[in-house]
SEVEXTI-604733 format. One record per residue: residue in one letter; x, y, z of N, C-alpha, C in turn. Coordinates in steps of 0.2 Angstrom, whole numbers, plus 5000, padded with zeros to 4 digits. Example, Ala and Ser with C-alpha at 12.3 -4.5 7.8 and 13.67 -1.06 7.14 Angstrom:
A506649725039506249785039506649845039
S506449895035506849955036506450005039
//
This chain:
M577952975861577753035863577353055856
K577853085851577553115846577053085843
T577053025842576552975838575952985841
C576052975848575252965851575153045853
A575353095853575253165853574853175846
R575153155842574753175834573953155834
R573853105838573053065837572753125840
V573153165847572753185852572653265850
F573153295847573153365846573153365838
W572853415837572953455830573653495829
V573953475824574753495825574753575823
G574453585819574253665816574253725822
L573553695825573353745832572653715833
A572753695840572053665843571653715847
I571153755845570753785852570353745855
Y570653725861570553665864569653685868
L569653725872569253765875569053835877
A568453865877568253925877568153935884
L568453955889568353945897567753995898
A567353975903566754025906566954085906
G566354145905566454205907566754255901
A566754235895566854265889566354315890
A566554385888565954435888565554425881
S565054475883564654465877564654535873
A564354545868564554605864564354675865
Q564154685872564154745876564854775876
Y565354755876566054775878566254815871
E566154875869566354895862566754955865
Y567354935865567854985868567955035862
I568155005858568455035850568155065845
D568055105843567655125836568255165832
I568355105828569055105822568855175818
R568155185817568155235812568155315816
N568355315822568555385826569355405825
P569255465823570055485820570455505826
S569855515831570255535837570255495843
L570455415840570355355845570855365850
K570655355857571255365862571455285864
K572055265864572155215865572155195871
I571955125872571755085878572355075882
P572555085887573055065892572954985893
I573454955892573354875892573854855896
A573854825902574454785904574454705904
I575254685901575354635899575854605903
P575654585909576354545915576554485911
V577154475914577554405910577154345913
F577054285908576454245909576954185915
R576554145915576854095920576954025917
V577554005917577653955912577753905918
S577453825918577853765921578053715916
P578653685918579053705923579353775920
G579553795928579753875926580353885922
D580253905917580653955910580554015910
P580954065912580954155914581054175906
V581554145903581554165895580854165892
M580654105891579954095888579354135891
S579454135899578854185902578854265897
L579454285898579454355897579454355889
Q579654315884579754315877578854305876
S578554265878577854265877577454315879
S577454335884577054395886577354465881
D577954475880578054505874577954515867
Q577754445866577454435859576854465858
V576354435863575754455863575554545863
A576154575869576154635869576454675861
D576854635857577054665852576354655846
Y576154605848575554605840575154655844
L574754665850574254695851574554795849
D575254795851575454875850575354885841
F575454825838575454845830574854875829
T574254855830573654855828573554965829
G573954985833573755055835573255075840
F573055025841572355025847572555025856
F573255005856573355005863573855035865
K573855055872574555085874574755025880
I575355005877575454945881576054975887
M575754955893576054975900576554955901
D577055005905577654995907577754945913
R578054885912577954845918578354865925
D578554905925579154945929578454975935
M577954985931577355025934576954975937
F577054895938576754845939576854845946
L576154845952576154815958576254755960
M576154715956576054655959576854615959
D576954545962577554545961577754475956
P578254515953578354465947578454405946
K578854375952578954315952578354275953
Q577654295956577154265956576654295953
P576754285946576154305941575454275943
E575054325942574154325942574054305936
T573654255937573354225930572454205930
D572254205936571354195936571154245940
R570454245940570154305943570254295952
T570154245953570454225961571154265963
S571554235960572154265962572354345959
I572054375956572254435952571854495959
Q572354535960571954595964571854665959
F571354675959571254715953571254785956
S571354785961571554855964572154865961
N572654825960573354865959573454885951
W572954845947573054875942572654935940
T571954945944571555005942572055065946
T572455055949572855105953573255145948
I573555085943574055135939573555135931
G572955135933572655165926572655105920
A572655035921572554985918571854985915
E571754985909570954985907570754895905
L571354865903571254795902571954755904
L571854715905572354665909572454595905
V572954575902573054515899573454455904
T573154395905573654355908573654285904
G574254245907574354195904574654135909
S574554065905574854015910574953965905
I575553945904575853895899576253825903
Q575853775902576153705905576553695899
V577153665900577553635896577653565897
Q577753525891577853435893578253435886
Q578853425884579353405881579253475875
D578953435869578753495863577953515863
L577553485868576953505868576753565873
I576253595872576053655875575253655877
D575253665883574453685886574253735889
M574053805886574053855888573453895888
E573353945892572653975895572954045895
L572354085891572654155891571954195893
R571954245897571354295899571454345897
L570854395896570854455895570354485901
F570454535905570154555910570054635909
D569454655911569254735914569554735921
P569954765923570054785930569754815933
F569154835932568754915933568154865935
K568054825931567254775933567654725936
G568154705937568354645941568054585936
E568154585929567854525925568254515920
M568254435919568554405914568054415907
L568554455902568154465896568154415891
I568754385891568854315885569354265892
G569154205889569654165891569754105886
K570254075885570354015881570953985882
R570853915879571453875882571553855876
Y572153825873572553805867573053755868
K573053715865573453655863574053645859
G574553635857574753625852575453615853
W575853615848576653595849576853685849
K577553675852578053725856577953785849
K578153745844578153785838577553825836
D577053805838576453845836576053905840
L576853905847576453975851576354035847
P576754065842576454135839575754125836
R575654065832575054055831574354065835
M574554025840574154035848574154095849
F574654135850574554215852574154265848
R574354245841573954285836573254265837
R572954205836572354185837571854215844
F572354215850572054245855572154325854
C572454365850572454425849571854465845
S571854405840571254395835570454395839
E570354365843569954365849569854435853
I570354465854570354535858570054575853
I570354585848570154645843569554625840
H569254565841568554555838567854575845
L568054565848567754565856567754655855
L568454685855568354765855568154805849
T568054775843567954805838567454775833
G567254715835566854675830567154655823
S567754665821568054635815568754575819
W568954555815569654495818570154525817
G570354585814570954615814571454585809
V571954585810572454575804572854515806
F572954495811573354435813573554365809
D573054355804572954315800573154315793
S573254385792573454395786574254415784
Q574254405777575154415775574854485771
I575754515768575754575765576054535758
A576054535753576354535745576654615745
F577254595741577554655739578254645733
V578354685729579054675725579654695729
S580154655728580954675731581454675726
T581854695727582554695722583054665725
G583054625730583554605734583954545730
T583754505725584054475722584454505715
G584354585714584454605709584054625703
H583454575705582754565700582254595702
K581454615700581154625704580654555705
E580654535710580254475712579654495717
V579254455717578554445722578654415727
Y578654435735578754405741578154415744
T578054375750577554385754577854385762
C577454415767577854415774577154415779
D577154405785576654415788576454475789
F575754495792575654545793575954605797
D576554595800577054625805577754615802
G577854595796578554595791578754545794
S578754485798579054445800578954375794
R579354335793579454285789579354295782
P579754335780579854345772579954295767
R579454265764579554225759579554245752
R579954215748579954225740579654195735
I579154225733578454185728578854175719
T579054225717579354205711579954215710
R580254165705580954165705581054165695
F580754215694581054235686581554265684
N581854295689582654335689582354385682
S581754415684581554465678581354515682
I580754545679580354605681579654585682
T579454595688578754555691578554605696
L577854635694577554685697576754675699
S576554715702575954725704575354655706
P575654635712575454565716574754575718
A574354545718573654545719573454495723
W573054485728572854415732571954425730
G571854355728571054335727571054275731
M570354265730569854205734570154195741
G570154235745570354235752571054215753
G571554235748572254235748572554165745
K572054125744572354065740572554085732
W572554125731572754155723573054215723
M573354215718573854285717573954285709
A573854355708573954375701574554425701
Y574754445696575454485695575654475688
T576054535686576154545680577154515679
S577154505675577954475674578154485667
Y578754505667579254515659579654435659
A579454395662579954335661579954295655
K579454325651579454295642579654345639
G579854405643580154465638579554515636
R578754495639578254555638577854555645
P577454605647577154595651576554545651
D576754485654576054445653575754435660
L575054425661574954415667574754345669
Y575054325675575154275679574654265683
I574254205683573754195689573854125692
R573854135699574254075701573954045708
N573753975710573453965716574153945719
L574153975726574853995729574953905735
S574553865733574653815737574653745732
G574853765727574853695721575253725714
K575253685709575453705702574753735699
R574253745701573853765695573853835694
G573553865688573653935685573753935678
T573753985677573654005670574054075669
V574154085662574754155660574154165656
L574054245654573854285650574254325645
S574354315640574854335635574554355629
K574154415630573954445625574254505621
R574354525615574854585613574654625618
G575354685620575354725621575254715629
L575154765633575054745642574554705645
N574754675649574354645654574354645660
T574154715664574354735670573754745674
T574254775681573754795686572954745688
P573154685691572654635691572154655697
A571754645698571254665704570654615705
W570654575710570154525711569554545712
V569054525710568154535714568254495719
P567954535724568054515732567654465731
G567854385732567254335735567254295728
Q567654305723567354275717567854245712
F567854205709568454195705568654225699
K568454305698568454345694569054395695
L569354425690569754475691569754545686
A569954585687569954655683570754665680
A570754665675571454685672571454745668
T572054775666572154815660572454775656
L572154775649572454755643572354805637
S572854795633573054845628572954805620
F572554755620572854715614572354745608
T571954805610571554825605571954895603
G572554915607572854995605572755015611
D572255035615572055085619571955035626
Q572255045632572355025638571655025641
D571454975642570554975645570754915650
I570154925653570154865658569654815658
Y569754765659569354695655569254665662
L568554625663568454575666568654505665
L568854465669569254405667568954355671
T568954295670568954235674569454215677
G569454175682570254155686570554105681
D570154095677570654055670571054105665
G570854165667571154195662570854215655
K570154215655569654205650569254275650
I569354315644568854395644568154385645
I567854405651567054405650566954465649
K566954525649566954565646567254635647
Q567254695644567554735643567354795648
L567554825653567354855658567354945656
T567954955653568055025651568055025644
K567855095641568055095634568155165632
N568755195632568655275631569455275629
W569455345626570155355623570855375629
G571355345628571855355632571955305637
I572055305643572355245647571855245653
D571355175655571155155659571555115663
T571655125670572055055673571955075681
S572355025684572455025692571755005695
P571354955693570654955696570754925703
T570254945708570154915714569354915715
W569054865718568354845720568054865725
S567554885726567054885731567054825736
P567054815741566754755746566254715743
D565854725739565254705738565254675730
G565854715726566054695719565654745715
S565054795717564454815713565054885709
R565554895712565754965710566554955709
M566854975703567554975702567855055702
A568455075707568755125705569355105701
F569555155697570155145691570455205692
V570955225689571255285685571255275678
S571055345676570955355669571255445668
N571655445662571655505661571455545656
R570455525656570155545650570055625652
S570055635658570055715658570855755657
G571355735653571955755653572355745657
N572355745663572755695668572555635671
P572855615675572655535679572155565685
Q571455535685571255545691570855495691
I570655465697570055405699569455425698
Y569255375695568455355693568155305696
I567555305697567055245699566555215695
L566755155693566155125688565655085692
E564955105690564455065691564355005687
T564554945689564554885686563954875681
R563354875685562754865682562454925677
S562554965678562355015675562755045669
G563455035671564055055666564255135667
R563855165673564055235672564755265677
V565055315674565755325677565555385679
N565755395686565855465688566455465692
R566855545691567455555693567455575700
L567955545704567855535710568455605713
T569055615710569455665712569755735708
Y569455785712569655845708570255865710
D570555885717571155895720571755895717
G572255915715572855885710572755875705
K573155875701573355845693573455775693
Y573755735700574055685698573755625703
N573355595702572855535707572955475705
T573255435708573355365705573455325711
Q573355255708573555205714572855195719
P572255195717571855185721571755105725
S571555115732571355055735570755065740
W570255035738569355015741569554985748
S569355035754569355015761568854955761
P569054895764568554825767567854865768
R567954905772567254935775566954965769
G567054985764566755015759566755085760
D567055115763566755195764567355245762
K567955205762568555255758568855225754
I569355285750569655255745570255285746
C570855265748571555285748571955285741
Y572355335740572755335733573255375735
S573855375729574255415728574155495725
S574455545728574255605726574955645723
I575055675719575655715717575355795717
E575855825722575455895721576055915724
R576355985722576956025722577555985722
G577555935718578255895717578155835722
E577855835728577855775732577255735730
I577555665732576955615732576855585738
N576155585740575855575746575255535744
I575255495751574455445751573955495755
H573355495751572655535754572255475755
V571655485757571055455759570555495757
M570155455755569355505751568855475756
D568555505760567955485763567255475757
L567055445756566555415749565755445750
K565855465757565055515760565155575758
T565755615761565955675760566155705754
R566555645752566855675746567555725746
Q567655725755568255755756568855715758
P569355735752570255705754570655725761
A570955685763571355715767571855675767
R572455715767573055695767573455665773
L573855605771574155565778574855565777
T575155575774575855585774576155645773
Y576755675776576855735775577655745775
N577855755770578855785769579255725772
A578955665770579255605772579555565764
G579855605760580155565753579355545748
K579455515744578855485740578655425744
N577855435744577355395748576955365742
E576855305740576455275735576055205736
S575855175732575355115732575055095739
P574555145741574455115748573955055747
S573855015753573554955752573154945759
W572554935760572054915767572254865769
S572254855776572154785778571554765780
P571454705780570754655780570254705783
D570554725789569854765793569754825792
G570254855789570154925785570454985791
S570854955797571054995801571755005800
L572154985795572754995794572955015786
I573555045783573655055777574355035776
A574454985772575254975771575355015763
F575955055764576255095758576955075757
S577055105752577855125751578255195751
S578655205754579055245755579755285754
T580055315752580655345749581055365757
R580755365763580855425768581555405771
E581755335770582555325773583155335767
K583455385767583855385762583755375755
G583055385755582755395747582855315744
V582655265749582655195748582055175748
S581755145744581055115745580855065750
R580355075756580255025759579555015761
I579254965764578554945765578654975773
Y578055015773577655055779577155025781
V576855055786576155035790575955105793
M575355135794575055165797574355155798
T574055195803573255185804572955205798
A572255205798571855225794571855305794
Y572055335799572055405800572655425799
G573255405798574055425795574455425801
T574155375808574555395813574955335814
D575355335819575955275820576255255814
Q576655295809576955275805577555245806
R577655175803578155145806578455095799
R579155085798579355025794579154965794
L578954915791578754865791579154805790
I579754815786580054755786580954775782
L581454755782581954775781582354725778
M582454735773582754685767583354725762
D583654675759584154695754583754725749
G584054765745583754805739583254845741
E582654855736582054905739581354855739
Q580954885741580254855743579854885740
F579254875736578654945735578154895733
T577554935732576754905729576654835735
P576554865741576354825745575454805744
S575254735743574554715742574354675749
W573954705754573654665759573254625757
S573354545760572954485758572254495763
P571654455762571154445766571454415773
N571154405778571354345783571354275781
R571954255783571954185781571954135787
A571354125789571254075795571454015794
G571953995799572453925797572853925795
D573253975793573853985792574353985797
//
């Protein structure tokens, strides 16, 4: 049976059919640039599973609810409020009593039906606007039972794309450093903290993971050979290189969409930022100033690079125009501003700032040049990193008993919650681009 099925179905995930009635772009419910964003009430009743499996019905609908809740865009409605018969799930337009959903204030409705044949799944998922009585999205998926989470993530991506114009975060990963083994090693996890995986096994100090080339490459610094060398690695194979110049080889940052990266090198005696090929060869020196230049981060189009420098006496964030070489200072509030991360939308830079002895995450609007503080009275908050759609920020915080963990919040500082709980401490998160097909 399985051998035959492999000829019919793509094992990873098959989007088999887009059902009729999908909405056009006029349904723009969410403006993620709006700091006073109102969460959309969304109802997700238990899915219908054939043959009947109450556990699978509940777990499947809960998984979709958890994914959508993670975004911060939705208010997941309590099923105790539902007016439908839970033993007879409504799945299509002909069977749905839309008045039952508008009465309780549901602005969106997700339904699902799953056909199970041994380990194979044939599933239909739909999104409705109850007030208009219209289906906005309808998708049919086929694959193995183990692929259910990927099917749900793909459908949630369709919802976010419809409502925001971006594909959200569901196919992304987060890299971070953990001390769980007694050493500082690089790990990755899915966008929501699930499936943590160890990437390095140096039994040493490994720092500053950075994603490149659509999430297929990673660069990081490791003391595996007793000095801070820069490792550039293809995650799907054994290709890669090590840059081992005298002094520091640190804080890598890939140029968006290019097989190039910036990094801080000190082989001349000063810590300056250089542009490198993905093979670790120096293309040119980007900064040249007395003192320390470090922690580069690129604008989405690669035309500008923000970085940290103490050229004014204290660490501050500057922006380099790569064509002209002109450098302008960005931060003036506070005496210690570091760890910049440029939003994928290009309009903001978030960073860590020390003020009155506290370390907190701030964000700078590049048009108004007005900073906003996002964390308050919650330990040390450092190393912010934007999600691929610019709607969320991952960061490390010591708010729980002084132990550093990875947290996530919206771009406006709301819905702050811990992402993952592991042995040891976790810090310096780095959010990948979406990795379609993972």
